[in-house]
C-alpha positions as CSV (number, residue, x, y, z in Angstrom):
1,X,5.4,-0.4,23.6
2,X,1.9,-1.5,24.3
3,X,-0.1,-3.1,21.5
4,X,2.8,-3.6,19.2
5,X,4.8,-6.7,18.4
6,X,6.6,-7.7,21.6
7,X,4.6,-5.3,23.8
8,X,3.5,-5.9,27.4
9,X,4.0,-8.7,29.9
10,X,0.5,-10.2,30.0
11,X,-2.3,-10.9,27.6
12,X,-4.2,-7.8,28.8
13,X,-1.1,-5.6,28.2
14,X,-0.5,-7.0,24.7
15,X,-4.1,-6.4,23.7
16,X,-4.0,-2.8,24.7
17,X,-4.0,-0.8,21.4
18,X,-1.7,2.0,20.5
19,X,-3.9,5.1,20.3
20,X,-3.3,7.2,17.2
21,X,-4.0,10.7,16.1
22,X,-4.1,12.2,12.5
23,X,-0.5,13.1,13.1
24,X,0.7,9.7,14.4
25,X,-1.4,7.4,12.2
26,X,1.1,7.4,9.3
27,X,4.0,6.5,11.5
28,X,2.1,3.8,13.5
29,X,0.1,2.2,10.6
30,X,1.1,3.3,7.1
31,X,4.8,3.1,7.7
32,X,4.6,-0.1,9.8
33,X,6.4,-3.0,7.9
34,X,3.9,-5.7,8.8
35,X,0.3,-6.5,9.7
36,X,-1.6,-3.8,11.6
37,X,-5.1,-4.3,12.9
38,X,-6.8,-0.9,13.3
39,X,-10.0,-0.3,15.3
40,X,-11.8,2.8,14.2
41,X,-14.2,4.1,16.9
42,X,-15.4,7.1,19.0
43,X,-15.6,7.6,22.8
44,X,-19.4,8.2,22.7
45,X,-20.3,5.1,20.7
46,X,-21.8,2.3,22.8
47,X,-21.4,-0.4,20.1
48,X,-17.8,0.7,19.7
49,X,-17.1,0.1,23.4
50,X,-18.7,-3.3,23.2
51,X,-16.8,-4.1,20.0
52,X,-13.5,-2.9,21.5
53,X,-13.6,-5.8,24.0
54,X,-14.4,-8.3,21.3
55,X,-11.5,-7.1,19.2
56,X,-9.1,-7.2,22.1
57,X,-9.9,-10.8,22.7
58,X,-9.8,-11.7,19.0
59,X,-6.5,-10.0,18.2
60,X,-4.7,-11.2,21.4
61,X,-3.5,-14.6,19.8
62,X,-2.0,-12.7,16.8
63,X,-0.2,-10.3,19.2
64,X,1.1,-13.1,21.3
65,X,2.6,-14.8,18.2
66,X,4.1,-11.5,17.0
67,X,2.0,-11.5,13.8
68,X,0.6,-8.0,14.1
69,X,0.3,-4.6,15.8
70,X,-3.0,-3.4,17.3
71,X,-4.0,0.3,16.9
72,X,-7.1,2.3,17.8
73,X,-8.1,5.5,16.0
74,X,-10.8,7.8,17.4
75,X,-12.5,9.3,14.3
76,X,-13.8,12.3,16.2
77,X,-10.3,13.2,17.3
78,X,-8.7,12.2,14.0
79,X,-11.2,13.1,11.2
80,X,-8.6,13.4,8.5
81,X,-7.6,9.7,8.7
82,X,-11.2,8.7,8.8
83,X,-11.9,10.8,5.7
84,X,-8.8,9.4,3.8
85,X,-9.9,5.8,4.4
86,X,-13.7,6.5,4.0
87,X,-14.6,5.5,7.5
88,X,-18.1,6.9,7.7
89,X,-19.5,4.6,10.3
90,X,-18.1,3.1,13.5
91,X,-17.1,0.6,14.8
92,X,-14.9,-0.5,11.9
93,X,-12.0,-2.8,11.9
94,X,-9.4,-2.4,9.1
95,X,-6.4,-4.7,8.5
96,X,-3.3,-3.1,6.9
97,X,-0.2,-4.7,5.5
98,X,2.8,-2.5,4.7
99,X,0.4,0.5,4.8
100,X,-2.2,-0.9,2.4
101,X,-5.7,-1.9,3.5
102,X,-6.1,-5.6,3.1
103,X,-9.5,-6.1,4.7
104,X,-12.4,-4.3,6.4
105,X,-15.1,-5.4,8.9
106,X,-17.8,-2.8,9.4
107,X,-20.1,-2.7,12.4
108,X,-20.4,-4.8,15.5
109,X,-19.6,-8.5,15.0
110,X,-19.3,-11.4,17.5
111,X,-15.8,-12.6,18.5
112,X,-15.9,-15.8,16.4
113,X,-16.6,-13.7,13.3
114,X,-13.8,-11.3,14.1
115,X,-11.4,-14.2,14.7
116,X,-12.4,-15.7,11.3
117,X,-12.0,-12.4,9.6
118,X,-8.5,-11.9,11.1
119,X,-7.4,-15.4,10.4
120,X,-8.5,-15.2,6.8
121,X,-6.4,-12.1,6.2
122,X,-3.4,-12.4,8.6
123,X,-3.3,-16.2,9.0
124,X,-3.3,-18.4,12.0
125,X,-1.4,-17.2,15.1
């Protein structure tokens, strides 16, 4: 169960997000009984690809400590979820707790800013 609490053997495996679709988003994120970090992106977006690596590194300590689940949602392949959560620009990072959005980080940000954002919402690993 890659990207979820208790997933993968190494840091690289733990920081691999669960890929969602419009059909699976509810099960993977909204119904999840804890913290869930969701990266909204698209395959063609160059800043999204760069941000994805930043987010992987920033979220890894939280995954290692079992504090959250990590999910990626492609807004082109899953436009209904993007519309429901008003994701009109990517990259975007949303943090959910028990299905409710608790914080948003829009656009590309350096790793230290992403870590600060996650720590402020989820807490220290």
